[in-house]
C-alpha positions in Angstrom: -30.8 1.2 17.5 -28.0 1.8 14.7 -28.5 5.3 15.3 -28.2 5.2 18.7 -25.4 3.4 19.1 -23.7 5.2 16.1 -24.4 8.4 17.8 -23.1 7.1 21.2 -19.3 6.3 19.3 -19.2 9.7 17.4 -20.1 11.2 20.5 -17.1 8.9 22.0 -14.8 9.7 18.8 -14.9 13.8 19.3 -14.2 13.4 23.1 -10.6 12.5 21.8 -8.5 15.4 20.2 -7.4 12.7 18.0 -8.0 9.0 18.1 -4.8 6.8 18.7 -3.6 4.3 16.4 -4.2 0.5 17.5 -0.7 0.2 16.3 0.8 2.2 18.3 4.4 4.2 16.9 6.7 3.3 18.9 9.3 6.2 21.2 11.9 3.3 21.0 15.2 5.3 19.6 16.5 3.4 16.2 19.6 1.6 16.5 22.2 2.9 14.2 22.4 1.0 10.5 23.3 0.6 7.0 20.3 1.3 4.8 21.2 -0.6 1.6 18.8 0.4 -1.9 19.1 -1.8 -4.5 17.7 -0.1 -7.4 18.7 3.4 -6.5 18.8 4.8 -9.5 14.6 4.4 -10.3 12.5 6.9 -9.7 10.7 5.1 -6.3 13.9 6.0 -4.4 14.0 9.9 -5.1 9.7 9.8 -5.0 9.6 7.9 -2.0 12.6 6.1 -0.1 14.9 8.9 0.2 12.6 11.5 1.0 11.2 9.1 3.7 14.8 8.9 5.0 15.7 12.3 4.9 12.7 13.6 6.8 13.3 10.6 9.4 17.0 12.2 9.7 15.9 15.7 9.9 13.1 14.8 12.9 15.6 13.2 14.8 14.2 9.4 14.6 17.2 7.6 13.2 20.5 7.3 15.5 23.2 9.7 14.3 25.1 6.5 12.9 23.0 5.6 10.2 23.4 5.8 6.9 22.5 5.1 3.4 24.1 3.3 0.8 22.3 3.2 -2.9 23.3 0.6 -5.3 22.4 0.5 -8.8 23.9 -0.3 -12.1 24.8 3.1 -13.2 28.3 4.1 -13.6 27.7 7.7 -10.8 30.0 9.1 -7.9 28.7 9.2 -4.8 28.9 13.0 -5.6 27.1 12.4 -8.3 24.1 10.7 -6.8 23.8 12.8 -4.2 23.1 15.8 -6.8 21.0 13.5 -8.4 18.9 12.9 -5.3 18.8 16.0 -4.0 16.9 17.0 -7.8 14.8 14.2 -8.1 13.5 14.3 -4.5 12.3 17.8 -5.4 11.0 17.5 -7.8 8.8 14.0 -7.1 8.1 13.9 -4.2 7.9 18.0 -4.4 9.8 18.2 -0.9 11.7 21.1 0.0 15.1 20.3 1.2 16.7 22.5 3.7 19.9 23.5 2.0 22.1 23.4 5.7 20.0 19.9 6.6 20.9 18.7 3.4 24.4 19.0 3.6 24.5 17.8 6.8 22.5 14.8 5.7 24.6 13.4 2.3 27.5 13.1 4.3 26.0 9.5 5.1 24.6 9.5 1.4 26.9 7.0 -0.5 26.4 5.2 -4.0 27.9 1.8 -5.4 27.8 0.4 -8.5 27.4 -3.1 -9.0 25.6 -5.6 -11.0 22.6 -7.3 -9.1 24.0 -10.9 -10.3 28.0 -10.0 -10.4 30.1 -11.0 -7.4 32.5 -8.5 -7.8 30.2 -6.0 -7.2 29.0 -7.6 -3.9 32.3 -8.3 -2.5 32.9 -4.5 -2.5 29.7 -3.9 -1.3 30.7 -5.9 1.6 33.8 -3.5 2.1 32.1 -0.4 2.0 29.6 -1.9 4.9 32.6 -2.9 7.1 34.6 0.8 6.5 30.0 2.1 7.6 30.9 0.1 10.2 34.3 1.6 11.6 33.5 5.3 10.5 30.3 5.5 11.4 29.4 2.9 14.3 26.1 1.6 12.2 27.5 -1.9 14.0 26.9 -4.8 11.1 23.2 -4.1 11.7 21.7 -3.6 7.9 18.2 -3.1 5.9 18.2 -4.0 2.7 15.6 -2.6 0.8 15.0 -4.2 -2.9 13.2 -1.2 -5.0 13.9 -3.8 -7.8 11.4 -6.2 -10.6 10.9 -9.1 -8.1 13.1 -11.1 -10.9 16.0 -9.4 -9.5 15.0 -10.4 -6.0 17.0 -13.8 -5.7 20.2 -13.0 -7.5 20.1 -10.0 -4.8 19.2 -11.6 -1.6 21.3 -15.3 -2.9 24.3 -12.7 -3.6 24.1 -11.3 0.1 24.0 -14.6 1.3 27.0 -16.0 -0.4 28.9 -13.0 0.4 27.8 -13.0 4.3 25.3 -10.2 4.2 22.7 -12.3 5.8 22.9 -13.3 9.0 21.6 -16.4 10.3 18.2 -14.9 12.6 18.4 -17.4 14.7 21.9 -17.7 15.7 23.3 -13.9 15.4 23.3 -11.4 18.1 23.8 -8.4 18.8 23.4 -7.3 15.2 20.9 -7.8 12.4 20.2 -7.9 9.3 16.6 -7.3 7.0 15.4 -7.1 3.3 12.3 -4.9 2.6 10.5 -6.1 -0.3 8.5 -4.2 -3.0 5.2 -5.1 -4.9 4.3 -6.9 -6.9 5.3 -10.3 -5.2 5.6 -12.6 -8.3 2.7 -12.4 -11.7 0.4 -15.1 -10.0 -0.2 -17.7 -7.6 3.0 -20.3 -8.8 5.4 -17.8 -8.9 4.6 -16.3 -6.0 5.2 -19.9 -3.8 8.5 -20.7 -6.4 9.7 -17.0 -5.5 8.6 -17.4 -1.7 10.4 -20.8 -1.1 13.4 -19.4 -3.1 13.5 -16.7 -1.0 13.1 -18.9 2.5 16.4 -21.2 1.8 18.5 -17.4 2.5 16.4 -15.8 4.8 13.7 -16.2 7.8 10.8 -14.8 8.2 11.0 -12.3 10.5 13.9 -11.1 8.0 11.3 -10.3 5.7 9.9 -7.2 5.3 7.0 -7.2 2.4 5.7 -3.4 2.3 3.0 -1.9 1.1 2.8 1.6 1.8 -1.0 2.2 2.4 -0.2 0.1 5.6 1.8 3.0 6.4 -0.9 5.8 6.0 -2.0 7.5 9.3 -6.3 6.4 8.1 -5.6 2.8 7.7 -3.7 2.5 10.8 -7.5 4.9 12.3 -8.7 2.1 10.9 -7.3 -0.4 13.4 -8.4 1.8 16.5 -11.8 3.0 14.8 -12.4 -1.8 15.0 -11.1 -2.6 18.1 -10.4 0.2 21.1 -14.1 1.4 20.2 -15.9 -1.2 21.8 -19.2 0.5 21.4 -19.4 -0.3 17.4 -18.1 -4.0 17.6 -21.8 -4.9 18.3 -22.7 -3.1 14.5 -19.7 -5.0 12.4 -21.4 -8.2 11.3 -24.2 -9.1 8.6 -27.2 -8.1 10.8 -26.7 -4.4 10.8 -24.1 -4.0 7.7 -26.1 -4.1 3.9 -22.5 -3.9 2.1 -19.0 -3.0 2.2 -17.5 -0.5 -0.7 -14.0 -0.3 -1.2 -12.8 2.5 -3.9 -9.0 3.4 -4.8 -9.8 5.6 -8.1 -6.5 8.0 -9.7 -6.3 10.8 -11.3 -3.0 10.1 -13.0 -2.5 7.4 -15.9 0.7 5.3 -16.7 3.0 7.8 -17.5 6.2 6.6 -18.9 5.6 2.9 -16.7 3.9 1.5 -19.5 5.9 -1.5 -20.4 5.6 -2.3 -16.7 2.3 -2.1 -16.9 1.9 -4.0 -19.8 3.7 -7.1 -17.7 1.5 -5.6 -14.4 -2.1 -4.3 -15.0 -4.2 -3.0 -12.5 -5.7 -6.5 -10.6 -1.5 -7.5 -9.5 -0.4 -4.0 -9.3 -3.5 -2.8 -7.0 -6.1 -5.3 -6.3 -3.4 -8.1 -5.0 -1.7 -5.6 -2.3 -3.7 -2.4 -1.4 -7.6 -3.7 -2.1 -6.5 -7.3 -0.2 -5.2 -5.7 2.7 -8.3 -2.9 3.0 -10.3 -6.2 3.2 -8.5 -7.9 5.1 -8.6 -5.0 7.6 -12.1 -3.8 7.2 -13.0 -7.5 8.1 -11.0 -9.4 9.7 -11.7 -10.7 12.9 -10.1 -8.6 16.1 -6.5 -10.4 16.8 -5.9 -12.2 20.2 -3.0 -9.1 21.3 -1.5 -6.6 18.8 1.6 -9.0 18.2 2.5 -9.0 14.1 2.0 -13.1 14.4 -1.4 -12.5 15.8 -2.1 -9.7 12.9 -1.0 -11.8 10.2 -3.5 -14.7 11.4 -6.3 -13.6 11.2 -6.1 -11.2 8.1 -5.0 -14.7 6.5 -7.6 -16.5 7.9 -10.3 -13.0 6.3 -8.4 -14.0 2.6 -9.3 -17.8 3.0 -12.3 -16.7 3.7 -13.4 -15.1 0.4 -15.3 -17.1 -1.7 -13.6 -18.3 -4.8 -14.6 -17.1 -7.7 -15.7 -19.6 -10.0 -15.8 -19.0 -14.4 -19.6 -17.7 -14.2 -18.4 -16.0 -11.7 -16.0 -14.1 -12.7 -17.4 -13.1 -16.1 -20.7 -11.9 -13.6 -18.8 -10.3 -10.9 -16.0 -8.4 -12.3 -15.6 -6.0 -14.3 -12.0 -5.3 -16.1 -11.5 -2.0 -18.3 -9.3 0.4 -20.2 -8.7 4.4 -20.5 -9.3 5.6 -23.8 -8.6 9.6 -24.5 -10.7 11.5 -22.3 -10.0 15.5 -20.4 -9.6 16.7 -18.0 -9.7 20.2 -16.8 -10.1 21.5 -20.2 -6.5 19.2 -20.9 -6.9 16.3 -23.4 -6.1 13.5 -22.0 -4.1 10.1 -24.0 -5.7 7.1 -24.2 -4.1 4.0 -22.4 -2.5 2.5 -25.6 -1.5 6.0 -27.0 1.3 6.1 -23.5 4.4 5.3 -24.4 5.3 1.5 -24.0 1.8 0.3 -24.7 1.3 -2.4 -27.1 -0.7 -1.8 -30.0 -4.6 -3.2 -29.2 -3.7 -4.6 -25.9 -6.3 -5.5 -23.4 -4.1 -4.7 -20.0 -7.0 -3.3 -17.7 -6.5 0.2 -16.1 -9.6 -0.2 -14.2 -11.0 -3.3 -12.4 -14.7 -3.4 -10.3 -15.4 -6.5 -8.1 -18.1 -8.0 -6.0 -17.5 -11.1 -3.7 -18.2 -12.7 -0.4 -16.7 -13.3 2.4 -17.9 -17.1 3.8 -18.0 -16.8 7.5 -20.4 -16.0 10.6 -19.9 -12.2 10.9 -19.8 -11.5 7.2 -22.2 -13.7 5.1 -24.9 -12.7 2.7 -23.2 -8.9 2.6 -21.2 -7.7 -0.8 -18.2 -6.2 -0.6 -17.8 -4.0 -3.5 -13.9 -3.1 -4.8 -13.1 -0.6 -7.8 -10.2 0.9 -8.8 -8.3 2.3 -11.6 -6.6 5.1 -13.3 -7.5 8.3 -15.0 -10.2 8.7 -13.3 -12.3 11.8 -12.2 -11.2 12.0 -8.5 -8.0 11.2 -6.2 -9.7 9.3 -3.9 -9.3 6.0 -1.5 -11.8 5.5 0.9 -13.9 2.5 2.3 -18.2 2.7 2.6 -19.9 0.8 5.3 -23.6 1.0 4.2 -25.8 0.2 7.2 -29.4 -2.3 7.0 -32.6 -0.3 6.1 -31.5 3.7 6.2 -29.4 5.7 4.6 -26.6 6.0 7.3 -23.9 5.3 6.1 -20.2 5.1 7.9 -16.9 6.6 5.6 -13.0 6.0 6.5 -11.5 8.0 3.9 -7.5 7.1 3.4 -6.1 9.8 1.5 -7.2 12.3 0.5 -7.8 14.6 3.8 -7.8 11.2 6.0 -10.9 10.8 8.5 -14.0 9.6 9.2 -16.9 10.4 8.4 -20.7 9.3 9.2 -24.3 10.2 7.2 -27.2 9.5 9.8 -31.1 9.9 9.2 -32.3 12.8 11.5 -35.6 13.3 12.3 -35.0 17.2 10.6 -35.1 17.1 7.1 -32.2 16.1 5.0 -29.4 13.9 6.2 -26.8 15.2 9.6 -22.7 14.7 9.4 -20.5 14.1 11.9 -16.7 13.4 11.1 -13.1 14.3 11.6 -9.7 15.0 9.8 -7.1 13.0 11.5 -5.0 16.5 11.5 -7.4 19.0 11.7 -6.2 19.7 15.3 -3.1 18.3 15.2 0.1 20.8 15.6 2.6 17.9 13.8 0.5 16.1 10.2 0.5 13.0 11.0 3.8 10.7 9.4 4.0 9.8 6.1 3.8 6.1 5.0 7.3 5.2 4.1 8.8 6.6 6.8 6.5 5.0 9.3 7.2 1.5 7.9 10.9 2.6 7.3 11.5 3.8 10.9 9.3 0.5 12.0 11.5 -2.3 10.3 14.5 -0.5 11.4 12.6 -1.2 15.0 11.7 -4.8 14.2 8.0 -4.4 14.1 6.1 -6.3 11.2 2.3 -5.3 12.1 2.5 -3.3 9.4 4.3 -5.4 7.1 2.3 -7.9 4.7 3.7 -12.0 5.7 4.1 -14.0 3.2 1.0 -16.0 3.9 -1.1 -13.1 2.9 0.3 -13.1 -0.4 -0.1 -16.6 -1.4 -3.6 -16.1 -0.2 -3.9 -12.8 -2.2 -2.6 -14.6 -5.0 -5.2 -17.7 -4.2 -7.9 -15.5 -4.3 -7.0 -13.5 -7.9 -5.5 -15.9 -10.4 -8.4 -17.5 -11.4 -9.5 -14.3 -12.6 -5.8 -13.6 -14.5 -5.8 -17.4 -16.3 -9.9 -16.8 -16.9 -9.1 -13.7 -18.6 -5.4 -14.9 -20.1 -7.4 -18.0 -21.7 -10.8 -15.3 -22.4 -11.3 -14.8 -26.5 -11.7 -11.2 -25.8 -10.4 -8.8 -28.7 -11.5 -5.7 -27.6 -11.5 -4.6 -23.6 -14.5 -2.2 -22.4 -13.1 1.1 -22.6 -13.5 4.3 -20.6 -13.0 8.7 -21.5 -10.0 9.0 -19.3 -11.1 11.4 -16.8 -14.2 10.2 -16.4 -16.3 8.4 -13.5 -15.1 5.1 -15.4 -17.2 2.7 -17.5 -20.0 1.6 -17.4 -20.1 -1.7 -16.8 -18.9 -0.9 -13.4 -21.8 1.7 -12.1 -24.0 -2.1 -14.1 -22.5 -5.0 -11.4 -23.4 -2.8 -8.4 -27.1 -2.0 -10.0 -28.2 -5.3 -10.3 -28.0 -5.5 -6.7 -30.4 -2.4 -6.7 -27.5 -0.6 -5.5 -25.0 2.3 -6.5 -21.6 3.2 -5.8 -20.9 5.6 -3.0 -19.3 9.4 -5.3 -17.2 11.5 -2.5 -17.4 14.6 -2.2 -13.8 15.2 -2.4 -13.2 16.2 -5.8 -15.8 19.6 -5.2 -13.8 19.9 -1.6 -17.1 21.8 -0.8 -17.4 19.9 2.3 -15.3 17.8 4.7 -18.5 15.2 4.8 -19.4 12.8 2.3 -23.1 13.7 0.1 
């Protein structure tokens, strides 16, 4: 029966040139706005935020009245900022910038120096924004992008409010103000609750956009479509037919220059609390009553609250942490984590984590979900694998690179049958980059691809006991894996105890679009 339904599903999929996302991209024209980026001199702005805005402007998705104002502590002029941003975009994002189009773009790119806790900088910013309203017709619309450490969120938002730059969402008409917050949101449950309480004094929930760029990726959007638009697939999406689920986010890169940040954060906070919990939610949530953002958020929160809490004994049994040591990749020697700049000698901060968890509801009871993620591994890939019962049938959803959906089916012929599609394989135009999609949706007021505050809290409820257990652990030395390897042997033992194994992606070899 499984084979027949899965084959029918793929016949439906292949009859389409490209499956459409459940959360469709809006064709509505974006209104003019001033996009104000705090932390504008950091690499996130040049690597992700500015390239996304530039691309949206180049493709005509932004209003001609949209301007960008970078805010930072460094003493730059707008001219200097423009030069550095173009250089950074081409270096960090590898984007080729057209001279002609950049000249048009940089006319609306400005820099404003301000200390995030000083009054004068915000009063001057208010004057800058008024001038933008007059000269460019931004109409009072504001997007404040906080590409800063979460410690700066409250001081910035407080100052914006005190200087009249945040509007009352329930009273103001004809103009709007929104705030985009980067991850991680707090360090644990207590700090996240305190942070949310303070922010809520100045902002309505509808004005807060918690960004997780994974939610803007084409394959994650397609996962919504796979789950909720192809009704032939829904009968299989439960514990009757699914044996287990694996979610992997594997990165080849190490910590690089972010040693100090990583020592404060670690992989559980940086990847598990957001990317992993969001992917888990979308894979396992119940169908929302509608496509309204509130309904989607409600189902994701319900799912996260159904995750069985870890007891102290289960943390040691069901969760593995490790740290990369020296190794090599492609003939190049690689530093271990403790040799990276800014990392404390003898650090036990994790760069890898793997976990087994269970969801206590009627759909998933008894089905293990295996999650793993790490830095300095042997392959750069993010994917979800659905393994079906009593057969080698597997559904692979690859999020990156070369996003797509692939199916491995048992056959009467020798071997296995592989089916699948890559999202951009037959498309004249590549899928929109994640930051492009999310920035545009923020301007348009669509919160469905952002993270709700309640989701943040629910994720912290799951992971905070793990963080506290590790903090209080007497462990003097963390397990180590060689940089450039598959990861620690302890992760293999975690799943092997259940008679299963981690699925290996073919992405490293790139010999086939279908996993083996």
